[in-house]
C-alpha positions in Angstrom: 12.5 134.2 84.5 15.4 136.0 85.5 13.7 139.6 86.0 12.0 137.7 88.9 15.7 137.2 90.8 16.7 140.1 93.3 20.4 139.6 92.2 19.0 140.2 88.4 17.0 143.2 89.3 20.2 144.7 91.7 22.3 143.9 88.8 20.3 145.8 86.4 20.0 149.0 88.7 23.7 148.8 89.6 24.4 148.4 85.5 22.2 151.2 84.4 23.6 153.5 87.9 27.3 152.9 86.8 26.9 153.0 83.1 25.1 156.3 83.7 27.9 157.4 85.8 30.7 156.4 83.4 29.7 157.9 80.4 28.8 161.0 82.9 32.5 160.9 84.1 33.9 160.1 80.4 31.9 163.3 78.6 32.7 165.7 81.1 36.7 164.6 80.7 36.2 164.5 76.8 34.0 168.0 76.8 37.2 169.6 79.3 40.0 168.5 76.8 38.1 169.7 73.6 37.3 173.0 75.2 40.9 173.3 76.3 42.2 172.8 72.9 40.2 174.9 71.4 40.6 177.9 73.8 44.7 177.5 72.9 43.7 177.3 69.5 41.5 180.8 70.1 44.4 182.3 72.1 46.5 181.9 69.0 44.1 183.4 66.9 43.4 186.4 69.0 47.4 186.8 69.3 47.6 186.7 65.5 45.1 188.6 64.4 46.0 191.8 67.2 48.8 193.3 64.9 46.1 193.0 61.8 43.4 194.9 62.7 45.7 198.1 62.9 46.7 198.4 59.8 42.3 198.7 59.0 41.6 200.6 61.5 44.5 203.6 60.7 43.3 203.5 56.7 41.2 205.7 55.5 41.7 204.6 51.9 40.6 201.4 51.8 42.4 200.3 48.5 46.3 201.3 50.1 45.7 198.8 52.8 48.6 196.2 52.6 49.2 193.6 54.3 52.3 193.2 56.4 55.5 192.9 53.8 57.0 189.9 55.3 53.7 187.9 55.1 51.7 186.8 58.0 54.0 186.1 61.4 55.6 183.0 61.2 55.5 182.3 64.6 53.6 182.8 67.7 54.0 186.3 68.8 54.7 185.0 72.0 57.4 182.4 71.3 57.3 178.7 70.7 57.5 177.7 74.1 53.9 179.5 74.8 52.4 177.5 72.4 53.0 174.6 73.5 52.4 175.8 77.1 48.6 176.2 75.6 48.7 172.7 74.2 49.3 173.8 70.5 52.1 171.0 69.7 51.6 169.4 66.5 50.4 172.9 64.9 52.3 175.2 62.8 51.2 179.2 62.7 52.7 179.3 59.5 49.4 177.3 58.6 47.2 180.2 59.5 45.8 182.7 56.9 43.5 185.5 57.3 40.9 187.3 55.0 39.5 191.1 55.4 36.5 192.8 53.9 35.4 196.5 54.1 31.9 197.0 55.3 30.3 196.6 51.9 32.0 193.2 50.9 35.1 194.2 49.1 37.5 192.0 49.5 40.8 194.2 51.5 43.7 191.5 51.7 44.1 188.1 51.9 46.6 185.7 52.5 48.5 183.6 50.0 46.8 180.0 52.0 43.5 181.7 52.6 41.1 179.2 51.0 38.4 181.3 49.0 36.0 182.3 51.2 32.7 184.9 51.8 32.7 188.3 54.3 30.2 187.1 56.6 26.7 189.1 56.8 27.3 191.6 59.3 23.5 191.3 60.3 23.8 187.6 61.3 26.8 188.9 63.8 25.4 189.8 67.3 28.8 190.5 68.7 32.3 192.5 67.6 33.6 188.9 68.0 32.8 185.8 66.3 34.4 182.1 66.7 33.4 179.5 64.7 34.4 175.8 63.5 34.1 175.6 59.7 34.7 172.1 58.0 38.3 171.0 59.7 39.2 174.7 60.4 39.0 177.2 63.6 38.4 180.9 62.8 37.9 183.8 64.2 36.2 187.0 62.9 36.4 190.4 64.2 34.2 193.3 63.3 35.3 197.3 63.4 33.0 199.7 64.7 33.0 200.2 60.6 31.7 196.8 60.1 34.7 195.8 58.5 36.0 192.3 59.5 38.9 191.0 59.6 39.1 186.7 59.1 41.8 184.4 61.2 41.7 181.0 60.9 44.1 177.7 61.3 43.3 174.1 59.9 42.7 171.6 62.8 42.5 168.3 61.0 45.1 166.9 63.3 43.2 168.2 66.4 40.1 167.1 65.5 41.8 163.8 64.7 43.2 163.8 67.8 40.0 164.5 69.6 38.4 161.3 67.8 41.3 159.3 68.7 40.9 160.4 72.3 36.9 159.8 72.0 37.4 156.0 70.8 40.0 155.7 73.7 37.5 157.0 76.5 34.8 154.5 75.4 36.9 152.0 75.3 38.1 152.7 78.8 34.7 152.8 79.8 33.1 149.9 78.1 35.9 148.3 80.4 35.2 150.1 83.4 31.3 149.0 82.8 32.6 145.2 82.3 34.8 144.8 85.6 32.5 147.3 87.6 29.5 144.6 86.1 31.3 141.9 86.8 32.1 143.3 90.6 28.5 143.8 91.2 27.6 140.5 90.3 30.0 138.9 92.7 29.3 141.4 95.2 25.3 140.6 94.7 26.0 137.2 95.4 28.2 137.8 98.4 25.5 139.8 99.8 22.6 137.5 98.4 24.4 134.2 99.6 22.9 134.3 103.2 19.2 134.4 102.1 19.8 131.1 100.5 21.3 129.4 103.4 18.3 130.7 104.8 16.1 129.2 102.4 18.0 125.7 102.5 17.9 125.7 106.3 14.2 126.5 106.3 13.5 123.9 103.3 15.2 121.4 105.2 13.3 121.9 108.3 9.9 121.9 106.4 11.3 118.2 105.1 11.3 117.0 108.8 14.5 117.9 109.9 13.4 120.0 113.2 16.4 120.4 115.0 18.1 122.3 111.7 18.7 125.9 112.3 20.1 128.7 110.5 23.8 129.5 111.3 25.2 133.0 110.0 28.4 134.8 111.2 27.2 138.5 110.6 24.6 138.0 113.2 24.0 141.6 113.8 23.8 142.5 110.1 20.0 142.4 109.0 20.1 139.3 107.6 21.6 138.1 110.7 18.7 139.5 112.8 16.4 137.7 110.1 17.7 134.6 110.6 17.3 135.0 114.5 14.3 135.9 114.4 14.0 132.8 112.0 15.5 130.6 114.3 13.0 132.2 117.8 10.0 130.9 115.1 11.4 127.7 114.3 11.9 126.9 118.2 8.3 127.7 118.8 7.3 125.5 116.0 9.5 122.8 116.8 8.0 122.8 120.9 4.4 123.6 119.3 5.0 120.3 116.9 6.0 118.6 120.1 3.3 119.5 122.3 1.1 118.5 119.6 1.8 115.1 119.2 2.5 114.6 122.7 -1.3 116.4 123.0 -2.4 113.3 120.3 -0.9 110.7 122.2 -2.3 111.7 125.8 -5.6 112.1 124.2 -5.5 108.7 122.8 -4.4 107.4 125.9 -7.1 109.2 127.6 -10.0 107.8 125.5 -8.2 104.2 125.6 -8.9 103.7 129.1 -13.1 104.1 129.2 -13.4 102.5 125.9 -11.7 99.5 126.9 -13.6 99.5 129.8 -16.9 100.0 128.3 -15.5 96.7 125.7 -14.5 94.5 128.5 -18.3 95.0 130.5 -19.9 94.7 127.2 -18.0 91.3 126.1 -18.3 90.3 129.9 -22.2 90.5 130.0 -22.5 88.8 126.3 -20.3 86.2 127.6 -22.8 84.2 129.0 -26.3 84.7 131.0 -26.9 87.0 133.8 -28.7 88.6 136.4 -30.5 91.7 136.3 -28.6 93.1 139.0 -25.5 91.9 137.1 -26.4 93.7 133.5 -27.2 96.6 135.6 -23.7 96.9 136.8 -22.2 96.2 133.8 -24.3 99.1 132.5 -23.8 101.4 135.0 -20.0 100.7 134.4 -20.3 101.7 130.4 -22.5 104.8 131.3 -19.4 105.9 133.5 -17.2 105.5 131.2 -19.2 107.0 128.4 -19.7 110.0 131.3 -16.1 110.0 130.9 -15.4 109.9 127.0 -18.0 112.6 126.6 -16.2 114.9 129.2 -13.2 114.4 127.5 -14.0 114.9 124.2 -15.8 118.3 124.6 -12.7 119.6 126.6 -10.8 118.8 123.3 -13.5 120.4 121.3 -13.0 123.7 123.8 -9.3 123.3 123.3 -9.4 122.9 119.8 -11.9 126.2 119.4 -9.3 128.2 121.3 -6.5 127.3 119.4 -8.4 128.0 116.0 -9.4 131.4 117.5 -12.7 130.0 116.9 -14.2 130.3 120.2 -17.3 132.5 120.3 -17.5 134.9 123.9 -20.5 136.9 124.3 -19.3 139.5 126.0 -21.5 141.2 127.6 -21.3 143.5 131.6 -21.6 141.3 134.2 -21.5 141.0 137.9 -18.6 139.1 138.7 -20.2 138.8 142.6 -23.1 136.9 140.6 -21.2 134.6 138.6 -19.1 133.4 141.9 -22.2 132.7 144.0 -23.7 130.6 141.7 -20.2 128.9 140.9 -20.1 128.3 145.1 -23.6 126.5 144.7 -22.5 124.3 141.9 -19.8 123.0 143.8 -21.7 122.8 147.1 -22.9 119.0 146.3 -19.1 117.8 146.0 -17.7 119.9 149.2 -20.5 118.0 151.0 -19.1 114.8 149.3 -15.3 115.3 149.5 -16.0 117.1 153.3 -14.7 120.2 152.1 -15.2 123.6 153.9 -16.2 126.0 151.4 -15.8 129.9 152.5 -15.9 132.7 150.4 -15.1 137.0 150.6 -16.8 138.3 147.1 -17.5 142.0 146.5 -19.4 143.5 143.7 -17.2 143.5 140.5 -18.6 144.4 137.0 -16.5 143.4 133.7 -17.4 143.3 130.5 -16.8 139.8 130.3 -18.7 136.1 129.0 -20.1 135.2 132.7 -20.3 131.8 131.2 -17.4 131.3 130.3 -16.0 132.7 133.6 -18.1 130.7 135.7 -16.7 127.6 134.1 -12.6 129.1 135.2 -14.1 129.3 138.8 -15.8 125.9 139.0 -13.1 124.3 137.6 -10.6 125.7 140.3 -12.9 125.2 143.1 -13.3 121.4 142.0 -9.7 120.7 141.6 -9.0 121.9 145.1 -11.5 119.9 146.7 -11.0 116.5 144.7 -6.7 116.9 144.7 -6.9 117.5 148.4 -8.1 115.5 151.8 -11.0 115.2 153.3 -11.6 118.8 155.8 -9.7 120.7 153.1 -10.6 124.8 153.2 -11.3 126.5 150.3 -11.3 130.1 150.2 -12.8 132.3 147.4 -12.4 136.0 147.3 -13.3 138.6 144.6 -12.2 141.9 144.8 -10.9 145.0 142.1 -7.5 146.4 142.5 -5.6 148.8 140.4 -8.1 148.5 137.5 -8.5 144.8 137.3 -10.7 141.9 138.5 -8.8 139.9 140.9 -9.8 136.1 141.9 -8.4 133.8 144.3 -9.2 130.4 144.7 -6.7 129.2 147.4 -6.7 126.1 150.1 -4.8 124.7 153.1 -4.1 121.4 151.5 -1.1 119.4 150.7 0.6 121.9 147.8 2.2 121.3 144.9 5.9 120.9 144.2 7.5 123.5 142.9 9.3 121.5 140.1 5.8 120.7 138.7 4.4 124.5 138.7 6.1 125.6 135.5 3.9 122.5 133.8 0.7 123.1 136.0 -1.1 124.0 133.1 0.1 122.0 130.0 -2.2 119.8 128.6 -3.3 116.3 130.2 -0.3 116.8 132.9 -1.4 115.3 136.4 0.9 115.9 139.7 -0.3 112.8 140.8 -1.0 110.8 138.0 -2.6 107.7 139.8 -5.0 110.2 141.9 -6.2 112.6 139.1 -7.4 109.1 137.0 -8.9 108.1 140.3 -10.9 111.4 140.4 -11.8 111.2 136.7 -9.7 114.0 136.1 -8.5 114.7 132.6 -5.6 116.9 133.0 -7.4 119.9 130.8 -9.3 121.4 133.1 -6.4 123.9 133.8 -5.4 124.2 130.7 -9.1 125.4 129.4 -9.4 127.9 132.4 -6.1 129.7 131.1 -7.4 129.9 127.3 -10.4 131.0 128.7 -8.7 133.7 130.6 -6.3 134.8 128.4 -9.3 135.1 125.5 -10.7 137.6 128.3 -7.2 139.5 128.1 -6.3 138.2 131.3 -3.6 136.4 132.7 -3.5 133.2 135.6 -1.0 132.3 137.6 -0.1 130.0 140.6 1.4 129.5 143.8 1.9 126.9 146.1 4.0 125.5 149.2 4.0 121.7 150.3 2.3 121.0 153.0 0.6 124.8 153.0 -1.4 125.1 150.1 -2.1 126.3 146.8 -3.5 130.0 145.9 -4.7 130.3 141.6 -5.2 134.2 141.2 -6.7 135.7 137.9 -6.3 138.8 136.9 -9.2 140.6 134.7 -9.5 144.1 133.4 -12.4 146.3 134.2 
């Protein structure tokens, strides 16, 4: 499965690029050295053929042509130092041979050390000058305008041996470079990818239950450091959500246990001995109220579960919030009469695309909270108006207010500012959490402002 490893993939790409680069460099260097060595030899041959060509060009009688009386030059015409400068060390001009042919193919001249050669077909030569490598000899062919041909050659076996040795040395050096490069690339890839292993190990520990574990990277400015920062923030949110879930489960169990205990107690009391009809009715009434409270709590929990899962269906349609607000005021009127609260309102006609029933539930919850959690005679004011592209809903009261330390947690599930008073009034601590979830599902926002002894105001903003 190594082909699925990021490290191996990086190594393969690195190896392929390294081999191509080293092969290109070594091949270019070898080609340059070879070309320079042969260029030096070709210059020697050019220098040698120069004094031979005039002898052919100036003789009309071919049979009178003779080689120089002393034979071919024994040394470089420009001196041995010139040969050394051009890379001809290890070669000798005494090994140079020559031959000359007429246009008809007749041999005009031939050095004593020349091999058996045949005149080249003139039709195959497109240029006045031709350089070739024949076997282990470098040869220069010069053609006169009369198609006479002079060939000068030099054995280059030692040069070819040197080039072969250079090729093997370059191959060995290139192989060493590739091996060291691959080893360095493997180490570098491991060093670069080590933070990924640390991230994986930390994530595995967190998944195993160590929720306090976080990723620690020194290179916070690199891409992997930024990834680790994002993951740490995600783990923080997951840890917070998990803690909330644990607390939510504990609170829900506690809230359900209380009415269930009341029901069981009343049933056991009623069955313990014979009782009169009014006593049975009283016990059944207590059981009914407890069951109603359980049903309300269960429905609220189901609503929250649907909202969390994104499966809460909203029936969006054009609706007039003025009508929704008036219906909410009518629904809470009996409670206002029971608690002695005074309801006031200033509601404008504002049309939005929303689920009117769900927004009505938000208004009823806010109005009920204002009346239930304040003393008798509290004034509750409901206002509705459009403002800067939003519908602004305000529910304000002049009650006791809420402590500042309680405001950040006011929309948490099962949170109560005054637990004993909330339990007495039947509150479950889920009403404001549901309001917040419903408002946000409509793309709006809800916030609260409060001062002790002055009152509380809830503000809901909904996009028009």
